[in-house]
C-alpha positions as CSV (number, residue, x, y, z in Angstrom):
1,M,114.7,100.6,66.6
2,I,115.0,96.8,66.5
3,R,118.0,97.0,68.8
4,T,116.0,99.1,71.3
5,L,113.2,96.6,71.2
6,R,115.6,93.8,71.9
7,Q,117.0,95.7,74.8
8,I,113.6,96.2,76.2
9,D,112.7,92.6,75.8
10,A,115.9,91.5,77.5
11,F,115.3,93.8,80.5
12,A,111.7,92.7,80.7
13,R,112.5,89.0,80.6
14,N,115.2,89.2,83.3
15,A,113.2,91.4,85.6
16,L,110.1,89.2,85.2
17,L,112.0,86.0,86.0
18,E,113.7,87.8,89.0
19,G,110.3,89.0,90.2
20,L,108.7,85.5,89.9
21,R,111.6,84.0,91.9
22,N,111.0,86.6,94.6
23,K,108.1,84.5,95.9
24,V,105.6,87.3,95.2
25,L,103.1,84.8,93.7
26,Y,103.1,82.7,96.9
27,A,102.3,85.8,99.0
28,V,99.4,86.7,96.6
29,L,98.0,83.2,96.7
30,V,98.0,83.2,100.6
31,A,96.3,86.7,100.6
32,A,93.7,85.4,98.0
33,L,92.9,82.4,100.1
34,A,92.7,84.5,103.3
35,A,90.3,87.0,101.5
36,L,88.2,84.2,100.2
37,G,88.0,82.6,103.6
38,A,87.0,85.8,105.3
39,A,84.5,86.7,102.6
40,S,82.9,83.3,102.8
41,A,82.7,83.5,106.6
42,F,81.1,86.9,106.6
43,G,78.8,85.9,103.8
44,A,77.4,83.1,105.8
45,L,76.5,85.5,108.5
46,S,74.4,87.8,106.2
47,L,70.7,87.4,105.5
48,H,70.1,86.6,101.9
49,Q,73.0,88.7,100.8
50,E,75.7,86.0,100.8
51,E,76.7,86.4,97.1
52,R,76.7,90.2,97.1
53,L,78.8,90.3,100.3
54,F,81.2,87.7,99.0
55,N,81.8,89.6,95.7
56,N,82.3,92.9,97.5
57,L,84.6,91.6,100.2
58,V,86.8,89.5,97.9
59,F,87.1,92.3,95.4
60,A,87.9,95.0,98.0
61,I,90.5,92.9,99.9
62,G,92.1,91.5,96.9
63,H,92.3,94.8,95.1
64,L,93.8,96.6,98.1
65,F,96.5,93.9,98.4
66,L,97.3,94.2,94.7
67,V,97.6,98.0,95.0
68,A,100.1,97.6,97.8
69,L,101.9,95.1,95.6
70,A,101.9,97.5,92.7
71,I,103.4,100.3,94.9
72,Y,106.0,97.9,96.3
73,Q,107.0,96.6,92.9
74,G,107.0,100.0,91.2
75,V,109.2,101.5,93.9
76,N,111.6,98.7,94.2
77,A,112.0,97.9,90.5
78,L,114.3,100.9,90.0
79,H,115.7,101.4,93.5
80,R,116.8,97.8,93.8
81,E,119.2,98.3,90.9
82,I,120.3,101.7,92.3
83,D,120.9,100.6,95.9
84,S,122.8,97.5,94.8
85,K,124.9,99.6,92.3
86,T,124.1,97.1,89.5
87,I,122.7,100.0,87.5
88,F,126.3,101.2,86.9
89,T,127.0,97.8,85.2
90,V,123.8,97.9,83.2
91,L,124.3,101.5,82.0
92,S,127.9,101.0,81.2
93,K,126.8,98.7,78.3
94,P,125.5,100.1,75.0
95,V,121.9,100.3,76.3
96,T,119.6,103.3,76.7
97,R,118.0,104.4,79.9
98,A,114.7,104.4,78.1
99,S,115.1,100.7,77.4
100,F,115.9,100.0,81.0
101,L,112.9,101.9,82.3
102,I,110.4,100.5,79.8
103,G,111.7,96.9,80.3
104,K,111.4,97.2,84.1
105,F,107.9,98.6,83.7
106,M,106.8,95.8,81.4
107,A,108.2,93.2,83.7
108,S,106.3,94.7,86.6
109,V,103.1,94.8,84.6
110,G,103.7,91.1,83.9
111,I,104.2,90.2,87.5
112,L,101.0,92.2,88.5
113,T,99.1,90.4,85.7
114,V,100.1,87.0,87.0
115,C,99.1,87.9,90.6
116,W,95.8,89.4,89.3
117,A,95.1,86.3,87.4
118,L,95.7,84.2,90.5
119,M,93.4,86.4,92.5
120,F,90.6,86.3,89.9
121,G,91.0,82.6,89.3
122,A,90.8,81.8,93.0
123,K,87.8,84.0,93.4
124,A,86.0,82.5,90.4
125,L,86.6,78.9,91.4
126,T,85.4,79.6,94.9
127,A,82.3,81.4,93.7
128,L,81.4,78.5,91.4
129,A,82.0,76.0,94.2
130,L,79.6,78.0,96.4
131,G,77.0,78.1,93.6
132,Y,77.4,81.8,92.8
133,E,77.4,83.3,89.3
134,V,80.6,84.3,87.5
135,G,79.9,86.2,84.3
136,A,81.1,89.0,82.0
137,L,80.4,91.6,84.6
138,H,82.9,90.0,87.0
139,L,85.6,89.8,84.3
140,A,84.9,93.5,83.4
141,T,85.2,94.5,87.1
142,Y,88.5,92.7,87.5
143,A,89.8,94.1,84.1
144,G,89.1,97.6,85.5
145,S,91.0,96.6,88.6
146,L,94.0,95.5,86.5
147,M,94.0,98.8,84.5
148,Q,93.9,100.7,87.8
149,L,96.9,98.7,89.0
150,V,98.8,99.6,85.9
151,L,98.2,103.3,86.6
152,V,99.3,102.9,90.2
153,L,102.5,101.1,88.9
154,A,103.1,104.0,86.4
155,L,102.8,106.5,89.3
156,A,105.3,104.5,91.4
157,F,107.8,104.5,88.5
158,F,107.3,108.2,87.9
159,F,108.1,109.1,91.5
160,S,110.9,106.6,91.7
161,A,112.6,108.4,88.9
162,F,113.5,111.3,91.1
163,S,112.9,110.4,94.8
164,G,113.8,107.8,97.3
165,P,111.8,104.6,98.0
166,L,109.9,105.9,101.1
167,L,108.8,109.2,99.5
168,S,107.9,107.4,96.2
169,A,105.7,105.0,98.1
170,L,104.0,107.8,100.1
171,F,103.5,109.9,97.0
172,T,102.0,107.0,95.0
173,F,99.7,106.0,97.9
174,G,98.6,109.6,98.3
175,L,97.7,110.0,94.7
176,F,96.0,106.6,94.7
177,V,93.7,107.8,97.5
178,V,93.1,111.2,95.8
179,G,92.5,109.5,92.5
180,S,90.0,107.2,94.1
181,L,88.0,110.2,95.4
182,T,87.6,112.2,92.2
183,P,83.7,112.2,92.3
184,Q,83.8,113.6,95.8
185,L,86.4,116.2,94.9
186,A,84.3,117.2,91.8
187,D,81.2,117.7,94.0
188,A,83.2,119.7,96.5
189,S,84.6,121.9,93.6
190,R,81.1,122.6,92.3
191,Q,80.0,123.5,95.8
192,F,82.9,125.8,96.4
193,A,82.3,127.4,92.9
194,N,78.7,128.1,93.8
195,E,79.8,129.7,97.1
196,G,82.4,131.8,95.3
197,N,85.2,130.1,97.2
198,P,88.5,130.2,95.3
199,L,89.4,126.7,96.6
200,H,87.5,125.3,93.7
201,L,90.3,126.4,91.4
202,I,92.8,124.3,93.4
203,L,90.4,121.3,93.3
204,D,89.9,121.8,89.5
205,A,93.6,121.9,88.9
206,T,94.0,118.8,91.0
207,L,91.3,116.9,89.1
208,Y,92.9,118.0,85.8
209,V,96.4,116.7,86.8
210,I,95.9,113.5,88.8
211,P,94.8,110.2,87.1
212,D,91.1,109.5,87.6
213,L,91.4,106.0,89.2
214,E,87.8,106.0,90.2
215,K,86.9,105.9,86.5
216,L,88.2,102.3,86.4
217,N,86.4,101.2,89.6
218,L,83.5,99.0,88.7
219,S,82.8,97.7,92.2
220,Y,79.4,99.5,92.3
221,E,78.4,97.9,89.0
222,L,79.4,94.5,90.3
223,A,77.4,95.0,93.5
224,T,74.3,96.2,91.8
225,G,74.5,94.0,88.7
226,I,74.7,96.9,86.2
227,E,76.1,95.7,82.9
228,V,79.2,97.3,81.5
229,G,79.4,98.0,77.7
230,W,82.4,97.3,75.4
231,G,82.6,101.0,74.7
232,Y,83.5,101.7,78.3
233,L,86.1,99.1,78.4
234,V,87.7,100.4,75.2
235,H,87.7,103.9,76.6
236,A,89.2,102.7,79.9
237,L,91.9,100.8,78.1
238,L,92.8,103.9,76.0
239,Y,92.8,106.1,79.1
240,T,95.1,103.7,80.9
241,G,97.5,103.4,78.0
242,V,97.8,107.1,77.4
243,T,98.0,108.1,81.0
244,S,100.6,105.4,81.8
245,G,102.6,106.5,78.7
246,L,102.6,110.1,79.8
247,L,103.7,109.2,83.3
248,L,106.5,107.0,82.0
249,G,107.5,109.7,79.5
250,F,107.8,112.4,82.1
251,G,109.6,109.9,84.4
252,Y,112.1,109.1,81.7
253,L,112.8,112.8,81.1
254,I,113.9,113.0,84.8
255,F,115.5,109.6,84.9
256,A,117.6,110.4,81.8
257,R,119.2,113.3,83.6
258,R,119.7,111.7,87.0
259,D,123.2,111.4,88.3
260,F,123.7,108.1,90.2
261,A,127.2,108.9,91.4
């Protein structure tokens, strides 16, 4: 057990340092500044809605960029090793594929967390400079965003365990879109059920299988000023942990049997 933890720690450290040297943080910083500049400009054009528009635009633009980064990082974390053939060197040593997979995932979470912190920090400093409020609701909203990013990353790792980079990215993006539309799909399912349309069975199965990403989206609460309780955050954290664990577990079952020859 201790040996496995050490292997995971070694993989995570090496992958994290490699990711930070990949100039990812610089790209995130540029995107954050661009989002802040665009939001400030549009906010100045609104009528007494500057703060609300600023919050909505910065959150939406920043979150979408981080989702793209999560997909990119999740897909390339494994395929970079496979394409460069370095995975043969790694797996020829007395290490397990589980350690390799978990270590890569933890490093990717670390990279995303650093980028998320940069985005939130830039937004908070700009908001304070403009005289806008930055409180617990803002932190809760961005915490939900980070948990959603972890789920997107877990999806990318799951698909990367058995498919190529392009398909993995497309599958992950597709489930991100579907997972962000769960309330609309639930409404459509109820409507089909009332009409006796069997399509509601397909929608119900889809809602049961895919991660509910919209559950972690607090942009509406941020826009309307609705406070979020600690109970919700604890539930969201547990949901993220369990769902990510299941995705990694299923991904490992496939990855463990994959032939790289």
